[in-house]
C-alpha positions in Angstrom: -299.3 89.8 114.0 -299.5 87.6 110.4 -299.5 83.3 110.0 -297.7 81.4 107.6 -298.3 77.4 106.7 -294.9 76.7 106.8 -292.7 74.4 105.1 -295.1 71.5 103.8 -296.5 71.3 107.2 -299.7 71.9 108.4 -298.4 73.8 110.9 -299.9 77.6 110.6 -297.6 80.0 112.4 -297.0 83.0 112.9 -294.0 84.3 111.4 -292.1 85.2 114.6 -291.4 82.9 116.8 -290.5 83.5 120.3 -287.2 81.8 121.9 -286.3 80.9 124.3 -282.0 80.7 124.1 -281.8 84.0 126.9 -283.5 81.6 129.8 -280.1 79.1 129.8 -277.9 80.2 131.0 -275.2 81.2 128.1 -276.1 84.4 128.0 -275.5 85.5 132.4 -277.0 83.9 135.3 -280.1 83.6 135.5 -282.2 84.9 138.4 -285.8 84.4 140.1 -286.7 87.5 138.8 -285.8 86.9 135.5 -287.4 83.6 135.5 -290.6 85.3 136.2 -289.9 87.9 134.0 -289.0 85.3 131.3 -292.6 83.6 131.9 -294.5 87.3 131.8 -292.8 87.3 128.5 -294.4 84.3 126.8 -297.8 85.4 128.0 -297.4 88.5 126.5 -296.0 86.7 123.0 -299.6 84.5 123.1 -301.9 88.8 123.8 -299.3 90.1 120.6 -300.7 87.0 118.4 -297.7 85.2 118.7 -298.0 80.9 119.1 -294.8 79.4 117.3 -292.7 78.9 120.7 -288.9 77.3 120.3 -286.9 75.9 122.7 -284.1 73.1 123.1 -283.4 70.3 125.4 -278.9 71.9 125.8 -281.1 76.1 126.9 -279.4 74.9 130.8 -281.1 71.2 129.5 -284.4 71.6 131.0 -284.5 75.5 132.5 -285.3 77.0 129.0 -288.1 74.4 129.1 -289.3 73.7 131.6 -290.0 78.3 132.2 -291.7 77.9 128.9 -293.1 75.1 130.1 -295.3 76.9 133.4 -295.7 80.1 131.4 -297.8 78.6 129.1 -298.9 75.7 131.2 -302.8 77.8 132.0 -303.4 77.9 128.7 -301.9 74.6 127.3 -305.1 72.5 128.4 -308.0 74.9 126.2 -305.3 76.1 123.0 -302.7 72.9 122.6 -303.8 73.0 119.4 -303.5 76.6 118.0 -299.2 76.6 120.1 -296.8 74.6 118.1 -293.7 74.0 120.2 -290.4 73.5 119.1 -287.6 72.2 120.6 -284.0 70.5 119.4 -282.2 67.5 121.5 -279.0 66.2 120.2 -277.0 67.7 123.0 -275.4 66.3 126.5 -272.5 67.0 129.4 -269.9 64.9 129.8 -268.3 66.6 133.0 -267.7 70.6 131.2 -267.3 68.9 127.6 -270.6 69.9 125.7 -271.0 67.0 122.8 -273.3 66.3 120.0 -275.2 63.0 120.3 -278.0 62.6 117.7 -278.2 59.2 118.7 -281.1 57.2 118.4 -280.3 56.3 122.5 -279.7 60.1 123.4 -282.4 61.2 120.7 -285.9 58.9 123.0 -284.1 60.0 126.0 -284.2 64.1 125.0 -288.1 63.8 124.1 -288.4 62.1 126.7 -287.5 64.6 129.4 -289.0 67.5 126.6 -291.9 66.4 127.0 -292.0 66.6 130.9 -290.1 69.5 131.2 -292.9 70.8 129.0 -295.6 69.1 130.4 -297.3 68.5 127.3 -298.4 65.1 125.7 -296.2 65.7 121.8 -294.3 68.1 120.6 -294.9 69.8 117.6 -291.5 69.7 116.1 -288.2 68.7 116.9 -284.6 69.1 115.7 -281.7 67.9 115.9 -279.3 71.4 117.2 -276.2 70.5 115.9 -274.7 68.2 113.1 -273.0 64.7 115.2 -270.2 63.4 113.4 -270.1 60.1 115.0 -273.6 58.8 114.5 -274.6 57.7 110.9 -277.7 60.7 109.6 -279.6 57.6 108.4 -279.9 56.0 112.5 -280.8 60.0 113.1 -283.2 60.3 111.3 -284.9 56.5 111.6 -285.1 57.5 115.2 -286.7 60.4 114.8 -288.9 59.2 112.1 -289.7 56.0 114.4 -290.9 58.8 117.3 -293.3 60.3 115.5 -294.4 57.0 114.2 -295.3 57.1 118.3 -297.1 60.4 118.6 -294.5 61.3 120.6 -293.7 64.6 118.1 -295.5 65.4 115.1 -292.2 66.6 112.6 -288.7 66.7 112.4 -286.0 69.2 111.4 -282.2 69.9 112.1 -280.2 73.1 113.0 -277.3 74.3 111.4 -277.0 71.3 108.6 -275.9 71.8 105.4 -276.9 71.0 102.1 -274.9 67.1 101.2 -276.3 66.6 105.8 -279.6 67.6 104.6 -279.0 65.4 101.1 -278.0 62.7 103.8 -280.8 62.8 105.8 -283.6 62.9 103.6 -282.3 59.5 101.8 -284.0 57.7 105.3 -286.7 60.7 106.2 -289.0 64.0 105.1 -287.6 66.9 107.1 -289.8 69.4 107.6 -287.8 72.0 109.1 -284.3 73.0 109.2 -283.3 76.1 111.7 -279.8 77.9 110.3 -278.6 81.4 111.4 -279.0 84.3 109.9 -279.0 88.0 110.0 -278.1 91.5 107.7 -274.7 90.9 108.8 -275.1 86.7 108.2 -275.8 85.6 105.4 -274.1 82.6 104.1 -276.9 80.2 103.3 -278.7 82.5 100.5 -276.0 80.7 98.4 -276.7 77.0 98.3 -279.3 76.2 101.3 -282.2 78.1 101.1 -282.6 76.8 97.2 -282.4 73.5 98.6 -285.0 74.2 101.0 -286.7 76.3 99.1 -286.7 73.3 96.0 -287.6 70.2 98.5 -290.2 72.8 100.2 -288.3 72.8 103.7 -289.4 74.9 106.5 -287.3 77.5 107.7 -287.5 79.2 110.7 -284.3 81.4 111.4 -282.4 82.5 114.3 -279.9 85.2 115.2 -282.1 87.8 113.1 -280.5 90.7 115.3 -276.9 89.3 115.2 -277.6 87.9 119.4 -277.8 92.1 119.9 -276.0 93.7 117.7 -278.8 94.6 115.4 -280.9 95.6 118.9 -279.6 99.1 118.7 -279.0 99.3 122.4 -274.5 98.5 121.7 -272.2 101.6 121.5 -268.2 101.0 121.5 -268.3 101.1 125.3 -270.7 98.1 125.2 -269.0 95.2 127.2 -270.4 91.6 128.4 -270.0 90.4 131.4 -267.9 86.7 131.9 -270.3 84.5 131.9 -273.2 85.8 128.6 -271.0 83.8 125.5 -270.8 87.1 123.9 -268.2 87.9 125.7 -265.9 84.8 124.1 -267.0 86.2 121.0 -263.9 88.2 118.9 -267.7 89.3 116.6 -268.4 91.7 120.1 -264.6 93.0 120.1 -262.8 95.1 119.1 -261.8 96.4 114.5 -265.4 93.7 113.7 -267.3 94.8 116.7 -266.5 98.9 116.5 -267.3 98.7 111.9 -270.8 97.1 112.8 -272.0 99.7 114.8 -271.0 102.6 112.7 -273.0 100.4 110.4 -276.0 100.0 112.8 -276.2 104.1 113.4 -276.5 103.9 109.9 -279.3 101.2 109.5 -280.9 103.3 112.2 -281.3 106.2 110.3 -283.1 104.6 108.1 -285.5 102.9 110.0 -286.6 106.2 112.0 -287.3 107.8 108.8 -289.1 104.8 107.9 -291.0 105.6 111.2 -289.9 101.7 113.0 -287.5 100.8 115.1 -283.7 99.3 114.1 -284.4 96.3 114.8 -288.5 96.1 113.3 -286.1 97.3 110.3 -283.6 94.2 110.8 -286.4 91.8 111.2 -288.7 92.6 108.5 -286.0 91.9 106.1 -285.5 88.9 107.1 -289.0 88.3 106.6 -288.8 89.6 103.4 -287.1 87.1 101.9 -288.7 84.3 99.9 -286.9 81.2 101.1 -287.5 82.3 105.4 -290.9 81.2 107.0 -290.2 82.5 110.1 -288.2 84.5 112.4 -287.2 83.3 116.6 -287.3 86.6 118.7 -285.4 86.8 122.1 -286.7 88.6 124.8 -286.9 88.5 129.0 -289.2 91.1 128.8 -292.6 92.0 127.9 -291.8 95.5 127.1 -288.7 94.0 124.6 -291.4 92.0 123.2 -293.6 94.2 122.3 -290.3 96.4 120.7 -289.9 93.9 118.2 -292.8 91.3 117.1 -294.8 94.2 115.2 -292.2 93.5 112.5 -294.2 90.6 112.0 -296.9 92.7 109.7 -294.4 94.7 108.3 -293.6 95.0 104.7 -290.3 96.3 103.1 -290.9 98.7 100.6 -288.1 98.2 97.4 -286.8 100.8 97.8 -285.8 100.9 101.4 -284.6 97.2 100.6 -282.6 98.5 98.3 -280.9 101.3 101.0 -280.3 98.3 103.0 -278.5 96.7 100.8 -276.5 99.8 99.9 -275.2 100.1 103.1 -274.3 96.4 103.8 -271.7 97.1 101.7 -269.7 98.6 104.3 -270.5 95.8 107.2 -268.1 93.5 107.9 -269.8 90.2 107.9 -270.3 87.2 110.0 -269.9 84.2 109.3 -267.8 80.6 110.1 -268.8 76.8 110.9 -270.4 78.0 114.6 -270.7 82.1 115.9 -272.3 80.8 118.5 -269.3 79.8 120.8 -270.8 76.0 119.7 
């Protein structure tokens, strides 16, 4: 596993971060056996050299954080300084509705709850999950800066923010990190967002490098999703768009095979080849799945391979929009 300095922070992190969104219920019901498999996968991540873990308050509102905390508990006492924990806040449930709330009060409650869930005294990176149109950005930034001063969090990040929102945030407090979606099928951040983060020394950890399973190589034209999996309601995974992009994935598979790797490893290595990207977040339900993707953290693609990938992707249907995950 290769490591990198994360933005302008003092954090030295693995280029692969293990993400826990899949244990929050958005991808289908979590059975106790899957919970145990998740904990085993976290421990496998440590064995593979992954020291960067990403979760969120809203992933099951405590479920994913508690799973991660339980899995890391045997290691935290001796390895806490080496383990980098990132979580996100700023979402809450009101009845059946998921609301964005990045107010000072809710962020503080969120940090306190995440600390309990994770079983730690501080969080290395705390991120605002989605921009909140109803809370002044300066209130959000000030609240997080205060939590840094209190030692509850070390660094501050945002997720799914555009350039104007990051600029507004930085009028009050330096941003340490951005977490946007990015993959071969979703490249809109290349236009404005990545140039801004590079110029301002903002660390970038991207989610969805496998396009939420599309680039894992296991889907077929007959693939369907259970009703409680968010992909069952997304046009990305149905109809003509799905079929066309599956054909592109088949071409990528052949290229990956010629290069001696899986298509998932190819897709993640491509993300990490982009100069503005520090880290790719990779999810896995089992240790075996993670063993298949983690090697991408030390794969360097040749210029010829990168050019061939660009040629293949000309036939793809880009995945765009403000919230492809259905948020």
